[in-house]
C-alpha positions in Angstrom: 4.0 10.9 22.6 1.0 9.8 20.6 -2.3 11.5 21.4 -5.8 10.4 20.4 -7.8 12.8 18.3 -11.5 12.2 18.4 -12.6 8.6 18.5 -10.4 6.8 15.9 -7.3 8.9 15.0 -3.9 9.0 16.6 -1.7 12.0 16.3 2.1 11.3 16.4 3.4 14.3 18.2 7.1 13.7 17.4 6.3 13.6 13.7 8.4 10.5 12.6 10.1 11.1 9.3 10.6 8.9 6.2 14.4 9.0 5.8 14.3 7.2 2.5 12.1 5.1 0.3 12.5 2.8 -2.7 10.2 1.2 -5.3 11.1 -1.9 -7.3 8.7 -2.9 -10.1 8.3 -5.4 -12.9 8.3 -5.1 -16.7 4.6 -4.3 -17.1 4.6 -1.6 -14.4 7.7 -0.1 -16.0 5.8 0.3 -19.2 3.1 2.4 -17.5 2.8 6.1 -16.8 4.7 6.0 -13.5 7.9 4.4 -14.9 10.1 7.4 -14.3 9.4 7.4 -10.5 10.5 3.8 -9.8 14.0 3.1 -8.7 14.4 -0.2 -10.6 12.4 -1.8 -13.4 13.0 -5.5 -13.5 12.6 -6.9 -17.0 12.9 -10.4 -15.7 9.9 -10.7 -13.3 11.1 -14.1 -12.2 14.3 -12.4 -10.9 16.4 -15.4 -11.8 14.5 -17.6 -9.4 12.8 -21.0 -10.0 9.3 -19.9 -8.7 7.2 -16.7 -8.7 7.0 -16.8 -4.9 10.8 -16.7 -4.6 10.9 -13.9 -7.1 8.5 -11.9 -5.0 10.9 -12.4 -2.0 13.7 -11.0 -4.1 11.6 -7.9 -4.9 11.3 -7.2 -1.1 15.0 -7.9 -0.5 15.9 -5.5 -3.3 13.5 -2.8 -2.1 14.9 -2.9 1.5 18.5 -2.8 0.2 17.8 0.2 -2.1 16.1 2.2 0.6 18.9 1.5 3.1 21.5 2.5 0.5 19.8 5.8 -0.2 19.8 6.6 3.5 23.4 5.4 4.0 22.3 2.8 6.5 23.2 -0.8 7.2 20.5 -3.3 8.1 22.1 -3.6 11.6 21.0 0.0 12.3 17.3 -0.9 12.1 15.5 -2.1 15.2 12.5 -3.5 13.5 11.1 -4.5 10.1 7.4 -4.4 9.5 6.6 -6.3 6.3 3.8 -8.1 4.6 2.5 -9.5 1.3 -0.4 -11.4 -0.1 1.0 -14.9 0.1 0.1 -17.5 2.8 1.6 -16.7 6.1 3.5 -13.7 4.5 6.1 -16.0 3.1 7.4 -13.5 0.6 8.4 -11.3 3.5 9.8 -14.0 5.8 12.0 -15.6 3.1 12.9 -12.3 1.4 14.1 -10.6 4.6 15.4 -13.6 6.6 19.0 -12.7 5.9 18.7 -9.1 7.2 19.2 -10.0 10.8 16.6 -7.5 11.9 13.6 -8.4 14.1 10.6 -8.9 11.9 7.0 -8.2 12.7 4.9 -9.7 9.9 1.8 -7.8 8.8 -1.2 -8.8 6.9 -3.8 -6.3 5.6 -4.1 -7.6 2.0 -3.7 -4.6 -0.3 -3.8 -2.2 2.7 -0.5 -3.7 4.0 1.8 -0.7 3.0 -0.3 1.7 5.1 -0.4 -0.8 7.9 3.4 -1.5 7.9 4.2 2.3 7.6 1.8 3.1 10.4 3.3 0.5 12.7 6.8 1.7 12.0 5.9 5.3 12.7 4.1 4.4 16.0 7.1 2.5 17.2 9.4 5.4 16.4 7.1 8.0 17.9 6.7 5.9 21.1 10.5 5.6 21.6 10.4 1.8 21.1 12.7 2.2 18.1 15.1 4.7 16.6 14.8 3.3 13.1 12.3 1.0 11.4 11.5 -0.1 7.9 8.2 -0.8 6.3 8.3 -3.2 3.4 5.4 -4.5 1.2 5.2 -6.5 -2.0 2.9 -8.3 -4.4 3.5 -10.3 -7.6 1.0 -10.9 -10.4 1.9 -14.5 -11.0 2.1 -15.6 -7.3 -1.2 -13.9 -6.5 -3.0 -15.4 -9.5 -1.8 -18.8 -8.5 -3.0 -18.5 -4.9 -6.3 -16.6 -5.3 -7.6 -17.2 -8.8 -6.4 -19.6 -11.6 -3.0 -20.9 -12.7 -1.8 -18.7 -15.5 -1.7 -21.7 -17.9 -5.5 -22.0 -17.5 -6.0 -18.9 -19.6 -9.3 -17.9 -17.9 -11.2 -14.8 -19.2 -11.0 -11.7 -16.9 -14.2 -9.7 -16.2 -14.3 -5.9 -16.8 -14.2 -5.3 -13.1 -11.1 -7.4 -12.6 -7.8 -5.7 -11.6 -4.2 -6.5 -12.4 -2.0 -7.4 -9.4 1.1 -5.3 -9.6 4.5 -7.0 -9.6 6.2 -4.5 -7.3 7.7 -3.8 -3.8 8.1 -0.7 -1.8 10.1 0.1 1.3 10.2 3.2 3.6 12.8 3.8 6.3 11.3 5.7 9.3 13.2 7.6 12.0 13.3 10.9 13.8 14.5 14.1 12.2 15.6 14.5 8.7 14.1 16.2 5.7 11.7 13.6 4.4 7.9 13.3 4.7 6.5 13.5 8.2 3.9 11.0 9.4 1.5 13.2 11.3 -1.6 11.1 12.0 -2.8 7.5 11.7 -6.4 6.3 11.4 -6.7 2.5 11.5 -9.5 0.9 9.5 -12.4 -1.1 10.6 -13.5 -4.3 8.9 -16.5 -3.3 6.6 -18.4 -6.0 4.7 -21.0 -5.0 2.1 -21.6 -8.7 1.2 -19.5 -8.7 -2.0 -18.6 -12.3 -3.1 -17.0 -11.7 -6.5 -13.3 -12.3 -6.3 -13.0 -10.4 -9.6 -14.5 -7.2 -8.1 -12.0 -6.2 -5.4 -12.8 -2.5 -5.9 -16.4 -3.0 -4.8 -15.3 -5.0 -1.8 -12.9 -2.4 -0.6 -14.7 0.9 -1.4 -17.1 0.8 1.7 -14.1 0.5 4.0 -12.3 3.4 2.3 -15.4 5.6 2.7 -15.7 4.6 6.3 -12.1 5.4 7.2 -11.9 8.7 5.4 -15.2 9.9 6.9 -14.1 9.0 10.4 -10.7 10.7 9.9 -12.3 13.9 8.6 -14.8 13.9 11.6 -12.0 13.3 14.1 -9.7 16.1 12.7 -12.5 18.5 11.7 -11.1 18.8 8.2 -12.5 18.5 4.7 -11.2 17.0 1.5 -10.2 20.4 0.1 -7.7 20.9 2.9 -5.3 18.3 1.3 -3.2 18.5 -1.8 -3.8 14.8 -2.5 -6.1 12.2 -1.2 -4.8 8.8 -2.5 -6.5 5.5 -2.1 -4.7 2.2 -2.8 -6.2 0.1 -5.5 -9.9 0.8 -5.7 -9.2 1.2 -9.5 -12.0 2.3 -11.8 -15.0 0.5 -10.4 -14.1 0.9 -6.7 -13.2 4.6 -7.1 -16.6 5.3 -8.6 -18.3 3.5 -5.7 -16.1 5.4 -3.3 -17.2 8.7 -4.7 -20.8 7.6 -4.5 -20.6 6.3 -0.9 -18.9 9.5 0.3 -21.5 11.7 -1.5 -24.2 10.0 0.5 -22.4 11.1 3.6 -22.2 14.7 2.3 -18.5 14.4 1.4 -17.5 15.5 -2.1 -14.1 14.7 -3.6 -12.6 17.0 -6.2 -9.6 16.8 -8.5 -7.2 16.3 -5.6 -8.4 12.6 -5.4 -6.6 9.8 -7.1 -6.1 6.0 -6.8 -2.9 4.0 -7.1 -4.7 1.4 -9.2 -5.5 4.1 -11.8 -2.0 5.7 -11.7 0.3 2.7 -12.1 -1.1 1.4 -15.4 -2.5 3.0 -18.6 -5.9 1.4 -18.9 -6.2 2.4 -22.6 -2.9 0.9 -23.7 -2.3 -1.9 -21.2 -4.6 -4.9 -20.7 -5.4 -4.3 -17.0 -9.2 -4.0 -17.2 -10.3 -1.9 -14.2 -6.7 -1.0 -13.2 -4.0 -2.1 -10.8 -4.2 -3.9 -7.5 -2.1 -5.8 -5.0 -0.2 -4.4 -2.0 2.8 -3.7 -4.2 0.7 -1.3 -6.2 0.1 1.2 -3.4 3.6 0.5 -2.0 5.4 1.4 -5.2 3.3 4.5 -6.0 3.8 5.7 -2.4 7.5 5.0 -2.2 8.3 5.9 -5.7 6.2 9.0 -6.3 4.4 10.4 -3.2 7.1 10.3 -0.5 9.8 11.8 -2.8 7.3 14.5 -3.9 6.7 15.4 -0.3 10.4 15.5 0.4 10.9 17.9 -2.6 8.0 20.1 -1.4 6.0 19.4 -4.6 3.3 18.0 -2.3 2.7 19.4 1.2 -0.4 17.7 2.7 -1.4 14.2 1.7 -3.8 11.5 2.9 -2.6 8.1 1.9 -5.2 5.4 2.4 -4.4 1.8 1.2 -7.3 -0.5 0.9 -7.5 -4.3 1.3 -9.9 -7.1 0.6 -9.6 -9.6 3.5 -10.3 -12.8 1.6 -8.5 -16.1 1.6 -8.8 -19.2 -0.5 -10.4 -21.0 2.5 -13.0 -18.3 3.1 -13.9 -18.1 -0.6 -14.3 -21.9 -0.9 -16.6 -21.8 2.2 -18.8 -19.3 0.5 -17.9 -16.3 2.7 -18.2 -12.7 1.5 -15.1 -10.5 1.0 -14.7 -7.9 3.9 -12.7 -4.8 3.2 -10.4 -2.6 5.3 -8.6 0.7 4.8 -5.8 2.3 6.9 -5.0 6.0 6.5 -1.9 8.1 7.1 -1.7 11.8 7.1 1.7 12.8 5.5 3.1 16.3 5.4 6.2 18.1 4.1 6.6 20.2 7.2 
């Protein structure tokens, strides 16, 4: 049964296991440095559909199918799906997974959604509420731009702080036993608002929440950054990662070479026109499911903190002049 550690962290005593994972990405992501870790690279990012939103649903559907096939499972063997995306009312998830026949609990945490869905799946398995769950998350550059910024045909200039929403989906199947990565602890994020209002500077909006969550987890567990092989944030990119370092140093926490960010890993900033780096909940999902979880299963990584970060904005809040609050959820993953 789950047990609270300190004030904010939950220890999952049964150590739920990731049985399998899959990462499906688009053409631009497949041209980046992580290409060899992805299960499928779709050269047609419209996926044969008549809208970008329908294409994103297909990314989710394909990620779930791939992860289930790897584990030798049928959809009927899952008790719950935890899924989310960036679109209004999580429509990519609802339409992409509607034929699965599995009860769906939609999740919204913006770009932190992969951590949130995986945490919920692990907690359900640990509690005995389910034997098998799947966590699915996606984003699509074109659908996100249309909803949150400008139509692509507008051709607006992007600022140096802007990030490129990944066209990608990730899925992880969680159960008991097995040889995959174990989900050891979960630390849910608080909403942190530094007053950022620039929709083209997501890293600055999310970095304070990431610093808050990591510092709380380290306090609860009485550990330090050097205790981990990898501390991985989800989409702070260049500007946000620098701010994250600075905010932690003010708390007396110093990160070393074991820190990285999914938004800096998925694209090559020197060769690909992505400005500050990658973003979108498919960014963290594909890096986690394509690279991190398999590396833990192989024993190449042993002790990982995965912390996906999200900017909790909407088109309504932005038009009403609201700031952009951030959130960050953390999972402690081990190979043991």
